[in-house]
N, C-alpha and C positions, 0 to 999 in steps of 0.2 A: 267628818267621818272618814274621808279619803286620807287625810293626814294621819289619823289613827291607824288606818290600814297600812299606809306606807311605813309607819314607824313600828309596826307590829314586831318585826324581827329584833329591833333595837330594844323594845320594851321587854321582849322575852329574854334577851341577853342580860339586861339589867336585873331582872327578877332572879334568873338562874344564877347570875354571878353573886348576888347578895346572899343566896342560900347555899350554893354548892361550889363556887369558885369559877375561875376563868375557863378551865377546860370543859367542864360541864356546860357552862354558858355558851361556849363556842359550838359545841355539838347541838345544843338546843337552838341556837341561831341558825345553824345549817338546816335543821329540820323545819324551823319556822319559815325560812326563805323558800324551801321546797313547797311547803303548805300554802304560803302566800301566792306563789305562782300557780299552783293547782286551783286554788279558789278563784283567782282572777280568770284563769282560762275557762273553768266551768261556767262562770258567770257571764263572761264576755266572748267566749270562743276565739280568743286571741290572747297574746301575751303583751304585757306592758314592758317597753324597753328598759325603763328604770329598774323594774323588778328583776328582769333577766340579767342585767349588768350586775346588780347586787348579788343575785344568786351565784353567778359564775365566780365573782370575786370572793364571796363568802366560802364557797366550796373549795376553791384553790387555797386561799390564805388560811381558812379555818382548818383545812386538811393539813397544811404545813404546821399550823399551831399544834394540832393534835399529834401528828407524827413526830415532830421534833421537840415537843413539850416546851415550846417557847411562845409566850403570849405576844411577842413583838409582831408576829405575822398578822394576827387579827387586829392589833392596834393600828397597823398601817393601812388596813382596808378602807377606813373612811377617807383618808387623804387621797388614796389612789382613785376612789370613786369620784371625789370632788374634782380632782384634776382631769379625769376623763370627761366629766360634764363640761368643764371649762374649755377643754380642747374641742369638744363637739360643738359648743356654742360659737367659739371663735372660727372654727372651720366653716360652719354654716354661713357665717357672715362674710368672711374674707375669701374663702376658696370657692364654695358652691354658690355664693351670692344669693342664698335663700335663707334669710334670717329665721332661725329655728323658733324663737319665741313668737314671732309674727305668724309663722305657719301653725303653731300650736294654739295660739290665743286670738289670732286675727279675726276669726269668725264671731268671737264673743266681744272683743274690744276693738274699736276702730281708732287707730292711732296713726299719725304720719310716720312714714318709713324712717325718718331721722330719729324719732323717739324710740321706735322699735330697736334701731341700731344702738342707741344709748343704753337702753334696758338690757340688751343682749351683752354688751360690754360690761355693764355694771354687774350682771349676774356672773359673768366669767371671772371678773376680778374678785367678787365675793367668794366664789368656789375656790379660787387659787388661795386666797387669804385663809379661808376655813381649813384647807388642807395643810397650810403652813402652821396654823394655830394648833391643829391636831398633833402635828409632829412635835411642836414645842411642848405641848402638855405631856406627850409620851416621854420625852427625855428630861423633863424638869420636875415632874410630879410623880406621885405614886400611882400604882395600878388602880387603886380605889378612886383617886382623884380623876384619873382618865375616864373610868367608867361613868362617873357622875357627869363629867364634862361631855362625854359622848351623848348621853341622853339629854341632860338639862341644858348644857351649854350650847350645843349645836342646835337644839330645838329652839331655845330662846333667841339665839342669834338669827336663825332662819325666819322665825316669826317677826322679829323686829325689822329685819331687812325687807320682808314681804310687805309689811305695813308701810315702810318708807317708800317702796316701789309703787304701792297702790296710791299713796298720796301724790307721788310724782306723776303717775299715769292720769289721775283724775284731773290734773291741770291741763292735760293735752288731749283728752278724748274729743274726737270729732263726732258731732251728733249725726245720726243717720239722715236727718232731713238735709243737712248741709252736703254730706257726701252723696246722698241720693239724688239731689237736684243737679249736681255736676255730672253725674253719670247718665241722667235722662237726656241731657242736651247733646250728648255725643252720638 
């Protein structure tokens, strides 16, 4: 359900694009992002960083798309978002020395820090590649193909990568009894 909520603006863009074109779809996406943030805030009394980053980028690049009447601005949005994610993940690991994935998921999944670091790097590389792939699709395929890629291609690749990461993590999960016995003796 969370994945559907996270993809709500993209789904709105896709549907609006198919019926009304890229400029209406851009405006619909801008409204969908505002709505997504409002719903999340009313439900949780806080904002989710991912949604806020998406909102800001959609409002800026969507605004440029509508003002200049050039779809290229909204087409670059996914790449910019993916590259921001990659930078944040790499910054968390190499500069702040606080692995972001471990901080977000460490209370749910017990993994050695070396594995968290590998996962963090893997996700960073994935986001960099996804951003590059988005740019490739922008400049080598039609707007229709890009819209389909944006929804189905990125979603499919993300699900496949998540499954691969889950399989990898499952091989390295430390059971609570093993980690619990070590911390009791200290």
